[in-house]
C-alpha positions in Angstrom: -67.4 32.6 84.1 -67.6 29.3 82.0 -70.8 30.6 80.3 -69.2 33.9 79.6 -66.2 32.2 78.0 -68.3 29.9 75.8 -70.6 32.8 74.7 -67.6 35.0 73.9 -66.1 32.1 71.9 -69.1 31.9 69.6 -69.2 35.7 69.1 -65.5 35.7 68.3 -66.0 32.8 65.9 -68.7 34.7 64.0 -66.4 37.7 63.6 -63.5 35.4 62.4 -65.8 33.7 59.9 -66.6 37.1 58.4 -62.9 38.0 58.4 -61.9 34.9 56.4 -64.7 35.3 53.9 -63.4 38.7 52.9 -60.9 37.7 50.3 -59.8 41.3 49.4 -59.1 42.0 53.1 -57.1 38.8 53.4 -55.0 39.8 50.4 -54.4 43.2 51.9 -53.3 41.6 55.1 -50.3 40.2 53.2 -49.7 43.0 50.8 -49.8 46.0 53.2 -47.0 44.8 55.6 -44.9 43.7 52.6 -45.1 47.2 51.1 -44.2 48.8 54.4 -41.3 46.5 55.0 -39.9 46.8 51.5 -40.4 50.5 51.0 -39.6 51.8 54.5 -36.8 49.3 55.0 -35.0 50.2 51.7 -35.8 53.9 52.0 -34.0 54.2 55.4 -31.4 51.5 54.9 -28.6 54.0 54.3 -29.2 55.4 57.8 -27.2 52.7 59.5 -24.1 53.5 57.4 -23.6 56.3 59.9 -21.9 54.8 62.9 -23.7 57.1 65.3 -27.1 56.2 63.8 -26.3 52.5 63.9 -25.4 52.9 67.6 -28.7 54.7 68.3 -30.7 52.0 66.6 -28.7 49.2 68.2 -28.3 47.4 64.9 -26.7 47.8 61.5 -29.9 46.7 59.8 -32.7 49.3 59.9 -35.2 46.8 58.8 -34.6 44.8 61.9 -35.1 47.9 64.0 -38.2 48.8 62.2 -40.0 45.4 62.1 -41.4 45.7 65.6 -42.7 49.1 64.7 -44.3 47.8 61.5 -45.9 45.0 63.5 -47.5 47.5 65.9 -48.5 49.9 63.1 -50.3 47.1 61.2 -52.0 45.9 64.4 -53.0 49.5 65.2 -54.5 50.1 61.7 -56.6 46.9 61.8 -57.7 46.6 65.4 -58.7 50.2 65.9 -61.5 49.7 63.4 -62.9 46.7 65.3 -65.8 48.9 66.5 -67.1 49.1 63.0 -68.7 45.6 63.6 -70.9 47.0 66.4 -72.1 49.8 64.2 -73.0 47.4 61.3 -74.6 44.9 63.7 -76.8 47.7 65.0 -77.7 48.9 61.5 -78.8 45.5 60.2 -80.6 44.6 63.5 -78.2 41.8 64.4 -77.2 43.5 67.7 -80.8 43.5 68.8 -81.0 39.8 68.2 -77.8 39.2 70.2 -79.2 41.3 73.1 -82.4 39.2 73.0 -80.5 35.9 72.8 -79.9 33.8 76.0 -76.2 34.7 76.2 -74.3 36.9 78.6 -74.3 40.5 77.3 -70.7 40.9 78.3 -69.8 38.2 75.8 -70.6 40.5 72.9 -67.7 43.0 73.5 -65.4 40.3 74.9 -65.9 38.1 71.8 -65.3 41.0 69.4 -62.2 42.0 71.3 -60.8 38.5 71.2 -61.5 38.3 67.5 -59.5 41.5 67.0 -56.7 39.8 69.1 -56.7 36.7 66.8 -56.8 38.8 63.6 -53.8 40.8 64.9 -51.9 37.6 65.6 -52.5 36.4 62.1 -51.1 39.7 60.7 -48.1 39.5 63.0 -47.2 36.0 61.8 -47.4 37.2 58.2 -45.1 40.2 58.9 -42.6 38.0 60.7 -42.5 35.5 57.8 -42.0 38.4 55.3 -39.4 40.1 57.5 -37.5 36.8 57.8 -37.4 36.4 54.0 -36.1 40.0 53.7 -33.2 39.2 55.9 -34.4 40.1 59.4 -32.9 37.9 62.1 -34.5 37.9 65.5 -31.9 37.8 68.2 -33.9 35.6 70.6 -35.0 33.1 67.9 -38.3 31.3 68.0 -39.0 31.8 71.7 -38.6 35.6 71.3 -40.9 35.5 68.2 -43.6 33.9 70.3 -43.2 36.5 73.0 -43.4 39.2 70.3 -46.6 37.6 69.0 -48.1 37.5 72.5 -47.3 41.2 73.1 -48.8 42.3 69.7 -52.0 40.3 70.3 -52.4 41.8 73.8 -52.0 45.3 72.2 -54.6 44.4 69.6 -57.0 43.5 72.5 -56.5 47.0 73.9 -57.1 48.7 70.6 -60.1 46.5 69.8 -61.6 47.3 73.2 -61.1 51.1 72.9 -62.7 51.0 69.4 -65.7 49.0 70.6 -66.2 51.3 73.6 -66.2 54.4 71.3 -68.3 52.7 68.6 -71.1 51.6 70.9 -71.9 55.3 71.5 -71.8 56.2 67.7 -74.5 55.7 65.1 -72.5 56.0 61.8 -69.3 54.4 60.5 -68.2 57.7 59.1 -68.1 59.2 62.6 -66.0 56.3 64.0 -63.6 56.6 61.1 -63.2 60.3 61.7 -62.5 59.9 65.4 -60.1 56.9 64.8 -58.1 58.7 62.1 -57.9 61.8 64.3 -56.1 59.9 67.1 -54.4 57.1 65.1 -51.5 58.9 63.4 -50.6 61.2 66.4 -50.6 58.1 68.6 -48.2 56.3 66.2 -45.8 59.2 65.6 -45.5 60.2 69.2 -44.1 56.7 70.0 -40.8 55.0 69.3 -42.3 52.7 66.6 -40.2 54.1 63.7 -37.5 56.1 65.4 -35.5 55.6 68.7 -36.2 57.8 71.7 -32.7 59.1 71.6 -33.2 61.2 68.5 -36.4 62.8 69.6 -36.6 66.3 71.0 -37.3 66.5 74.7 -41.0 67.4 74.5 -41.7 64.5 72.1 -39.7 62.1 74.2 -41.8 63.0 77.2 -45.0 62.2 75.3 -43.5 58.9 73.9 -42.7 57.7 77.4 -46.4 57.8 78.4 -47.6 56.4 75.0 -48.9 52.8 75.3 -47.4 52.0 71.9 -43.9 52.6 73.3 -44.4 50.0 76.0 -45.4 47.5 73.4 -42.7 48.3 70.9 -39.8 48.5 73.4 -39.9 44.9 74.6 -40.5 43.6 71.0 -37.5 45.6 69.7 -35.4 44.3 72.6 -36.3 40.8 71.7 -35.6 41.4 68.0 -32.4 43.5 68.2 -30.7 43.0 71.6 -31.8 39.8 73.2 -33.4 38.7 76.5 -33.6 41.4 79.2 -35.5 42.0 82.4 -36.8 45.2 80.9 -39.0 43.1 78.6 -41.2 42.0 81.5 -41.8 45.6 82.6 -43.3 46.4 79.2 -45.3 43.2 79.2 -46.6 43.9 82.7 -47.8 47.4 81.7 -49.5 46.1 78.6 -51.3 43.4 80.6 -52.5 45.9 83.2 -53.9 48.1 80.4 -55.5 45.0 78.9 -57.4 44.3 82.1 -58.5 47.9 82.5 -59.7 48.2 78.9 -61.6 44.9 79.3 -63.4 46.1 82.3 -64.0 49.6 80.9 -65.4 48.3 77.6 -67.7 45.9 79.4 -69.0 48.8 81.6 -69.5 51.2 78.6 -71.3 48.5 76.6 -73.6 47.5 79.4 -74.6 51.1 80.0 -75.1 51.8 76.3 -77.4 48.9 75.6 -79.4 49.4 78.7 -80.3 53.1 77.8 
């Protein structure tokens, strides 16, 4: 286990070094959530002038309601493409070198998943800072923000693992992008990331209740809008269980793929 952790650390560190060297990507990490928060927050700000809408949202500030959704949306868009690194490593021959190196093979997907987790955490911190400057006040303060960060990073781990498991079976980045884009938007819009469950039609609400994004957004939104609640731990527990299952599944898929 110690060897696996150490090997995973070096794989993750390589991925993070590539991430920090991509200046344009770093700039977009700041610009993208800023655009979402400013445009979406102002576009829907009049919604809370309706007392019924404000009651459904649980707050008089739509930006506060929306911030957890923007956090998950940003993490979704970035982490779901984590599998691209496997495709490029295979294309340039680096994956073969990793497989021949004296490291645990399981460290390759684990390291890449933890890299996606850290990158997601960086984006979340940026979003929270921007949201705070735009007037968002988190009900649970700094402690709640840290829990929000933890949930988002755990969700990034899930998405990174799924992306890697799919990518290891694919030969071209175009195919991965097509598959990811096919599932990404439906997954987002069948959750409560941007709108509360109460305003959804029955069939959409039923889908949202089994959507993993909902179980990540709900505790984050409770921490931001309502305050501490026991329901938070239910969502966290479900996300952690999915984390473990995805870790094991990704490990199994990767080992099978590289041994063929």
